[in-house]
Every structure is written in C-alpha cells, then in structure tokens.
C-alpha positions as CSV (number, residue, x, y, z in Angstrom):
1,X,6.4,24.6,-9.7
2,X,4.2,22.2,-8.4
3,X,3.5,22.6,-4.9
4,X,3.9,19.5,-3.8
5,X,6.2,17.0,-6.0
6,X,5.8,13.5,-4.2
7,X,8.5,10.9,-4.3
8,X,7.7,9.1,-1.0
9,X,5.2,6.8,-3.2
10,X,7.4,3.6,-0.8
11,X,6.5,5.2,2.3
12,X,2.6,5.4,1.3
13,X,0.9,5.9,-2.4
14,X,0.0,9.5,-2.7
15,X,-2.5,10.8,-4.4
16,X,-4.8,7.6,-4.5
17,X,-7.7,7.3,-7.4
18,X,-10.4,9.4,-7.2
19,X,-12.6,6.6,-7.1
20,X,-11.1,5.5,-3.7
21,X,-11.9,9.2,-1.9
22,X,-15.3,8.5,-3.5
23,X,-16.5,5.7,-2.2
24,X,-15.2,5.9,1.3
25,X,-16.6,8.9,1.6
26,X,-20.2,7.7,0.6
27,X,-20.3,4.5,1.7
28,X,-19.4,5.8,5.4
29,X,-22.2,8.2,4.9
30,X,-24.4,5.7,3.8
31,X,-23.8,2.6,5.6
32,X,-21.5,4.1,8.7
33,X,-23.0,0.8,10.6
34,X,-21.4,-1.7,12.7
35,X,-21.1,-4.8,10.6
36,X,-21.8,-8.3,11.5
37,X,-23.5,-6.7,14.9
38,X,-27.2,-6.6,14.0
39,X,-29.5,-8.2,11.3
40,X,-30.1,-4.9,10.0
41,X,-30.4,-4.2,6.4
42,X,-27.6,-1.2,6.7
43,X,-25.4,-4.1,8.7
44,X,-25.8,-6.7,6.1
45,X,-25.0,-4.5,3.2
46,X,-21.5,-3.3,5.0
47,X,-20.9,-7.3,5.5
48,X,-21.9,-8.1,2.1
49,X,-19.1,-4.9,1.0
50,X,-16.0,-6.7,3.6
51,X,-16.8,-10.2,2.0
52,X,-16.7,-9.1,-2.0
53,X,-13.8,-7.2,-1.0
54,X,-12.0,-10.2,0.9
55,X,-13.0,-12.0,-2.6
56,X,-11.7,-9.6,-5.0
57,X,-8.6,-9.6,-3.3
58,X,-8.0,-13.5,-2.8
59,X,-8.5,-13.3,-6.5
60,X,-5.9,-10.3,-7.0
61,X,-2.9,-12.4,-5.3
62,X,-4.6,-16.0,-6.8
63,X,-5.6,-17.4,-3.7
64,X,-7.9,-20.0,-4.9
65,X,-8.6,-21.0,-1.1
66,X,-11.5,-20.4,1.0
67,X,-11.9,-15.7,0.6
68,X,-12.6,-15.7,5.0
69,X,-9.3,-16.7,4.9
70,X,-7.8,-12.8,4.2
71,X,-7.8,-11.6,7.3
72,X,-8.1,-7.8,8.1
73,X,-5.5,-6.0,10.5
74,X,-5.1,-2.5,11.3
75,X,-1.9,-2.1,8.9
76,X,1.2,-4.4,7.6
77,X,2.8,-4.5,10.8
78,X,0.1,-5.5,12.5
79,X,-0.2,-8.6,10.3
80,X,3.2,-9.3,10.4
81,X,2.8,-9.7,14.4
82,X,0.1,-11.6,14.1
83,X,1.6,-14.3,11.6
84,X,5.1,-14.5,13.0
85,X,3.7,-14.6,16.9
86,X,1.1,-17.0,15.4
87,X,3.9,-19.6,14.2
88,X,6.5,-18.9,16.4
89,X,6.6,-20.3,20.0
90,X,9.7,-19.9,23.2
91,X,12.4,-21.8,22.3
92,X,11.7,-22.1,18.5
93,X,14.1,-20.9,15.4
94,X,12.9,-18.6,12.8
95,X,15.1,-17.6,9.3
96,X,14.5,-14.0,8.3
97,X,17.2,-11.5,6.9
98,X,19.0,-8.5,7.2
99,X,16.9,-6.7,4.5
100,X,13.9,-6.6,6.7
101,X,11.6,-3.6,7.7
102,X,11.6,-3.5,11.8
103,X,7.9,-4.7,11.5
104,X,9.5,-7.8,11.1
105,X,13.2,-7.3,12.5
106,X,12.1,-5.3,15.7
107,X,9.3,-8.2,16.3
108,X,12.4,-10.9,15.5
109,X,14.3,-8.9,18.6
110,X,11.8,-9.7,20.9
111,X,11.3,-12.7,20.3
112,X,14.9,-13.5,20.6
113,X,15.1,-11.3,23.7
114,X,12.4,-12.1,25.3
115,X,10.8,-15.7,24.6
116,X,14.2,-17.4,24.2
117,X,13.4,-17.8,20.1
118,X,16.4,-18.4,17.7
119,X,16.8,-15.8,15.5
120,X,19.3,-16.6,11.5
121,X,19.3,-13.3,9.9
122,X,20.7,-14.2,6.3
123,X,22.8,-11.4,4.6
124,X,22.1,-9.7,1.3
125,X,24.9,-10.3,-2.2
126,X,26.3,-7.3,-2.5
127,X,23.5,-5.8,-5.4
128,X,20.8,-7.2,-2.4
129,X,20.0,-10.0,-3.3
130,X,19.1,-13.3,-1.3
131,X,21.0,-16.5,-2.0
132,X,18.0,-19.0,-1.6
133,X,20.9,-21.1,-0.5
134,X,22.3,-19.5,2.6
135,X,18.3,-19.7,3.6
136,X,18.2,-23.5,3.0
137,X,22.0,-23.8,5.5
138,X,20.5,-22.3,8.3
139,X,17.5,-24.3,8.8
140,X,17.3,-26.7,11.6
141,X,15.0,-28.8,12.9
142,X,13.4,-26.4,15.6
143,X,12.7,-23.3,12.5
144,X,9.0,-23.0,12.4
145,X,8.8,-20.1,10.1
146,X,10.9,-17.9,7.3
147,X,10.3,-14.4,7.1
148,X,11.4,-12.6,3.9
149,X,10.6,-9.2,2.7
150,X,9.8,-9.8,-1.1
151,X,11.3,-6.2,-2.0
152,X,13.4,-3.8,0.0
153,X,12.0,0.0,0.6
154,X,15.4,0.6,0.9
155,X,17.0,-0.2,-1.8
156,X,14.0,-1.9,-4.2
157,X,16.0,-5.0,-4.9
158,X,13.0,-7.8,-5.3
159,X,13.9,-11.5,-4.2
160,X,14.0,-14.5,-5.7
161,X,10.8,-15.6,-4.3
162,X,10.2,-18.7,-6.5
163,X,13.2,-20.2,-5.5
164,X,12.9,-19.4,-1.7
165,X,9.7,-20.8,-1.8
166,X,10.7,-23.4,-3.2
167,X,13.4,-24.3,0.0
168,X,10.6,-23.3,2.4
169,X,8.5,-26.2,0.6
170,X,10.6,-29.1,0.7
171,X,11.9,-28.3,4.1
172,X,7.9,-28.2,5.2
173,X,8.6,-24.5,6.9
174,X,5.6,-21.9,6.5
175,X,6.9,-19.3,4.5
176,X,5.5,-15.7,5.6
177,X,5.9,-13.4,3.0
178,X,6.2,-9.2,3.5
179,X,4.6,-8.0,0.2
180,X,4.7,-3.8,1.8
181,X,6.6,-3.1,-1.7
182,X,5.3,-5.2,-3.8
183,X,1.5,-5.8,-3.4
184,X,0.2,-4.1,-6.4
185,X,2.6,-3.5,-8.2
186,X,4.1,-7.1,-8.9
187,X,1.8,-10.1,-9.1
188,X,1.9,-12.5,-6.8
189,X,0.6,-15.8,-7.0
190,X,0.2,-17.6,-3.5
191,X,-0.8,-20.5,-5.3
192,X,1.7,-21.3,-7.2
193,X,4.8,-20.4,-5.3
194,X,2.9,-22.2,-1.9
195,X,3.1,-19.0,0.7
196,X,2.0,-20.1,3.9
197,X,0.6,-16.1,4.9
198,X,1.3,-13.4,3.2
199,X,0.6,-10.1,4.7
200,X,0.4,-6.4,2.8
201,X,-0.2,-2.6,4.0
202,X,-3.7,-1.1,2.3
203,X,-1.8,2.2,1.7
204,X,0.8,1.8,-0.6
205,X,0.4,-0.1,-3.8
206,X,-2.6,-1.4,-3.3
207,X,-4.2,2.0,-3.3
208,X,-6.0,2.3,-0.1
209,X,-6.3,4.1,3.0
210,X,-3.9,4.0,6.1
211,X,-4.7,2.3,9.2
212,X,-6.4,-1.1,6.8
213,X,-4.2,-3.8,5.8
214,X,-4.5,-7.9,5.4
215,X,-3.3,-11.1,5.3
216,X,-4.3,-14.3,3.7
217,X,-3.4,-17.4,5.9
218,X,-3.7,-20.1,3.2
219,X,-5.0,-23.6,4.6
220,X,-1.4,-25.3,5.0
221,X,-1.0,-23.6,8.2
222,X,-3.3,-22.1,11.2
223,X,-1.9,-19.0,13.1
224,X,-2.7,-19.1,17.1
225,X,-4.5,-16.2,17.7
226,X,-3.1,-13.7,20.1
227,X,-6.0,-10.8,20.4
228,X,-9.2,-12.0,21.6
229,X,-12.3,-10.1,21.6
230,X,-16.3,-9.7,19.8
231,X,-16.8,-11.0,16.7
232,X,-20.7,-10.9,16.4
233,X,-20.7,-14.2,15.3
234,X,-20.5,-17.2,18.5
235,X,-20.7,-15.2,21.5
236,X,-21.4,-17.9,23.9
237,X,-18.1,-19.2,23.1
238,X,-15.7,-18.6,26.1
239,X,-12.9,-18.5,23.9
240,X,-12.1,-16.8,20.4
241,X,-13.8,-18.7,17.6
242,X,-11.4,-21.2,15.5
243,X,-13.5,-20.5,12.1
244,X,-11.8,-17.1,9.8
245,X,-11.6,-14.8,9.8
246,X,-12.8,-14.6,13.4
247,X,-10.2,-16.1,14.7
248,X,-7.9,-13.2,14.0
249,X,-10.0,-10.6,13.4
250,X,-11.5,-9.4,17.1
251,X,-13.2,-6.1,17.3
252,X,-14.9,-4.4,14.8
253,X,-13.0,-4.0,11.3
254,X,-12.3,-0.7,9.5
255,X,-15.3,-0.1,7.4
256,X,-13.9,2.8,6.2
257,X,-10.6,1.3,5.2
258,X,-12.0,-1.7,3.8
259,X,-14.4,0.6,1.7
260,X,-11.2,2.4,0.4
261,X,-9.7,-1.2,-0.7
262,X,-12.9,-2.6,-2.1
263,X,-12.8,0.8,-4.4
264,X,-9.4,0.3,-5.2
265,X,-9.5,-3.1,-6.2
266,X,-12.6,-2.0,-8.8
267,X,-10.0,0.5,-10.0
268,X,-7.6,-1.6,-10.7
269,X,-9.8,-4.0,-12.3
270,X,-11.0,-0.8,-14.7
271,X,-7.2,0.2,-15.1
272,X,-6.7,-3.4,-16.8
273,X,-9.9,-3.3,-18.8
274,X,-8.2,0.0,-20.5
275,X,-4.3,-2.5,-20.6
276,X,-6.5,-5.5,-22.5
277,X,-8.3,-3.5,-24.4
278,X,-5.0,-1.2,-25.8
279,X,-3.3,-4.3,-25.9
280,X,-6.4,-5.8,-28.6
281,X,-6.9,-8.8,-26.3
282,X,-9.5,-10.8,-26.9
283,X,-12.7,-10.9,-25.6
284,X,-10.9,-9.6,-22.3
285,X,-14.2,-8.2,-20.8
286,X,-14.5,-12.2,-19.9
287,X,-11.5,-11.9,-17.9
288,X,-11.6,-12.5,-14.1
289,X,-10.7,-9.8,-11.8
290,X,-7.4,-11.3,-10.9
291,X,-6.6,-11.5,-15.1
292,X,-7.6,-7.5,-15.3
293,X,-5.6,-6.7,-12.4
294,X,-3.0,-8.5,-13.4
295,X,-2.6,-6.7,-17.3
296,X,-3.4,-3.2,-14.6
297,X,-0.1,-4.2,-12.1
298,X,2.3,-5.1,-15.2
299,X,1.3,-1.2,-16.4
300,X,2.1,0.5,-13.0
301,X,5.2,-1.3,-12.7
302,X,6.5,-0.5,-16.3
303,X,5.3,3.0,-15.7
304,X,6.9,3.5,-12.0
305,X,10.2,1.5,-13.5
306,X,10.7,4.0,-16.2
307,X,10.6,7.0,-13.7
308,X,13.1,5.1,-11.6
309,X,15.3,4.5,-14.4
310,X,15.3,8.7,-15.3
311,X,16.6,9.3,-11.8
312,X,18.7,6.9,-11.8
313,X,20.8,7.8,-15.0
314,X,20.6,11.5,-13.8
315,X,22.2,10.5,-10.3
316,X,25.1,8.8,-12.2
317,X,26.4,12.2,-13.8
318,X,27.6,13.3,-10.4
319,X,30.8,12.3,-9.1
320,X,29.9,12.8,-5.0
321,X,26.8,10.4,-5.2
322,X,26.7,6.8,-4.3
323,X,23.4,4.7,-5.0
324,X,23.2,2.1,-2.6
325,X,22.8,-1.8,-3.8
326,X,22.6,-2.4,-7.4
327,X,19.3,-3.9,-8.6
328,X,18.5,-5.2,-11.6
329,X,15.7,-4.3,-13.9
330,X,14.3,-7.5,-14.1
331,X,13.8,-7.5,-10.0
332,X,13.6,-4.0,-8.8
333,X,10.7,-1.6,-7.8
334,X,10.8,1.7,-8.1
335,X,13.3,3.0,-5.4
336,X,16.4,4.1,-4.4
337,X,18.6,5.3,-2.1
338,X,21.9,7.6,-2.5
339,X,23.8,9.8,-0.2
340,X,26.3,12.5,-1.4
341,X,29.5,13.3,-0.2
342,X,30.3,16.0,1.9
343,X,26.7,16.7,2.1
344,X,24.8,15.5,5.1
345,X,21.5,13.2,4.4
346,X,19.5,15.6,6.3
347,X,20.4,18.7,4.6
348,X,19.6,17.0,1.0
349,X,16.2,16.2,2.1
350,X,15.8,20.1,3.6
351,X,17.0,21.3,0.5
352,X,14.8,18.9,-1.5
353,X,11.9,20.3,0.6
354,X,11.9,23.4,1.4
355,X,14.0,24.7,-1.7
356,X,12.3,22.6,-4.6
357,X,9.1,21.5,-3.1
358,X,10.6,17.7,-3.4
359,X,8.5,15.2,-1.0
360,X,11.5,12.3,-0.1
361,X,12.7,10.5,2.8
362,X,15.7,11.1,4.5
363,X,17.4,8.7,7.9
364,X,17.2,4.7,8.0
365,X,13.5,4.3,6.4
366,X,12.7,1.7,9.1
367,X,15.4,-1.0,8.1
368,X,18.1,-0.1,10.1
369,X,20.2,-3.1,9.1
370,X,20.5,-2.0,5.6
371,X,22.7,1.0,7.0
372,X,24.2,-0.6,8.9
373,X,25.9,-3.3,6.9
374,X,26.2,-0.1,3.9
375,X,28.0,2.3,6.5
376,X,25.4,5.1,6.4
377,X,24.9,5.1,9.7
378,X,26.9,7.5,11.0
379,X,25.7,9.5,8.1
380,X,21.7,9.7,9.1
381,X,21.6,7.0,6.1
382,X,20.0,7.9,2.8
383,X,18.1,9.6,0.5
384,X,15.4,7.5,-0.8
385,X,13.2,8.6,-3.8
386,X,10.2,6.5,-4.7
387,X,8.3,7.5,-7.7
388,X,5.0,6.2,-8.5
389,X,2.0,5.8,-10.9
390,X,0.4,9.0,-10.7
391,X,4.2,10.8,-11.0
392,X,3.8,12.7,-13.7
393,X,6.7,14.9,-15.9
394,X,6.2,18.3,-14.0
395,X,7.1,16.8,-11.3
396,X,9.9,14.6,-13.0
397,X,11.2,17.7,-14.1
398,X,10.8,19.7,-10.8
399,X,12.8,16.7,-9.5
400,X,15.9,16.5,-12.2
401,X,15.7,20.2,-12.0
402,X,16.5,20.1,-8.0
403,X,19.1,17.4,-7.9
404,X,21.3,19.1,-10.4
405,X,20.9,22.5,-8.4
406,X,21.6,20.8,-5.1
407,X,24.7,18.5,-6.4
408,X,26.3,21.0,-8.9
C-alpha cells in the first residue's frame, strides 16, 4: 500500500506539479523582495513576474479585457467576499443557490442579518442541477447580483452556466461565478459568457499553493473596495486608488503564491503542447497560451472522470451505499459523496484512513444546505471522494480494495 492514497482533491489538489515546487522555491530565494515597492532591479523583476501571471490567467479564462483586472486575493473565499461586498449594498436583493459553499452562504447570511439584504436561495432539482428559469423568476428591481457556484463541491454537478449567464445578461444583472471546483478542470470563457466577476482559489484545479486566490473583474462592473492600505503607487492619495488592480489589492501580495500560480500556468501550457502534439494538431507550437491550456484541461478532466466513473461503478455494487445527486457525464466534475446504511460517516472515513491509508473527506464539506436537503445532516454528512489528475492505478486499487473491505 501507498503511505497515502489521496482522494481529497476537491479540498486541494495534491501533489502539485514538480515545477510549481521548484519555481516557488527558486524565485522566492532569488527575488524575495516586495514587488512594486521600490525601483530596484529585483523588485521590478518580481513585479514583471506578477504582471505576466495576470496576463496568463486572463488568457486561461479567455478574458480579453485589461489584465490588470486580474486581482489577486488571499483565497477563493476572500475573492467571493470582496465580489459580493463590492456589488451588494444594504437593502439590496441577491440571488444564490442552496448548493453553495459557506464562502457564499455565510456571506449572504451576514448580509441578510446585518444589512437587511434580501436573499433568494434557489433549490436544485433532484439530480443536483439549477433551473435557470427559477433564477429568472426570482429577479426583482432590487436584484444587484446573481452568485452561482459552477460545480458543487459535494455532488460534482456542473451548472448550466451559459443559460444562467443569458438570464443575467437579459436582466442586466452582474453574475458572480465561483469557479472553485472548475478552474483548471473545465474551460471557462469569460468573454463569451459575459461573466461579471469570476472568482477562483489557487490551490485546487489551478495546481498552485494555498494562500493565494483571485478574481477577474470585467469592465462591465466596478467593485467598491472594502480593504484599504498601501499599494506602492499614488501614495499621496488619501483614499484607495481607483485603478485596478490596486483598487482591490491593499498591502503586499503573496509573492510565493503568485510564483506558484505562474509556474502552474507554464505547466498547463506544456501539458497542452504535449496533448496537441499527440493529437497531430497542425502548428501546435503557434497556439496561444489559452488554446494550449484548454487542451490541457480537456485531458485533465477526462483523466479525472475516468477515475470517478470507476469509483461510482464500484459503489453501485453495494446495496447499503447511497450516492448523493445524479450527475450526468457531460456536466460533472470528479467528485461524489455517499453514505452507508448503519455505518456512521465518520467511521467509514476513519477506517479508510487508519486501516487503508486513504485520504477522504467526511462531514458537510462546508456546504450545509446540500446536506439539509438530502437529509444527511444527522448522520454526519457524507464521505466524499475526489480523485485528481495525479491519481494513479495504485491509488485506485488501494481505494477499491478498501471499499470492498469496509462495505462487503
């Protein structure tokens, strides 16, 4: 057995590509200065790396606007907090869903309780999908934002983003998309969809480190800043600068974190080049960064889905197992959650860990309303399995053997 067979990639991808570790270490050693805070060569070179990373991420998400509207944050939760607070004011109305992570749920709850914001929470169907018509029917004259998680971190369902974006566009309401489970796994075309704000963590499908996230703010909206401080520019100004990214980036950014995202973007590009070459795509070397990354994401998604389908097939052989939701193959990510009759959720997870060295996630996965609706709260939630791109056959065999030992 492996010392650790890792099936918790929905929480964070691990391991990271080796170039991410290498570049973070080497760049922080050679350029561990404060970017944008002095005119020294090292500080300028550090800022150039950050600027290049913004540009690569803009291409990655097919955003043709200015790359300075790629804003770095502490993590995905921080990005969502800033995005929602930047658009929704006391007395406004916002629409979200019951599939959301606490990054959205708790933010909405606080706005509702503390600022008198009205919140509509749309329920999914039994399979786990949101009907865009339900969103449209909840729009009012006071609606200031629609917030949707692209894919559920509990049941893996991918929402019909195009149709939801069409609803938002028709009503001229900003759309905030939480791409925590899809950034780096599914191509997201900001320009075509007309997404107002796309938020993402760095440590999941983007294969970066923890402690870094971001958002891309389209030119159709301006977020009101709620953090204030040093930016390295316009220091005489008594208020936060209006210009992006400084409007939303107060204080020193995470240079090691951005370096990790930088290296991961180059890894995506190289993987995409290998995929394009194997597909005999003509003049693959002339493809843009975004095009190459989309080839990489297709390969990553197909790899991960092949793992989750094997797990799902195995679980279907045990009568005592219930899988939440009913994700369809063309609208899902590699995440599933299940319960076992007569065995507490935490016990299953403990046995996977202690007896079989399987890393899984037990509990409510920070998305409590999914479990309220499924009736799994009293049983302690679910066991969540989420294989990743680096999951190999040894991992799979270890998991399938462990499941058979526990469930037979």
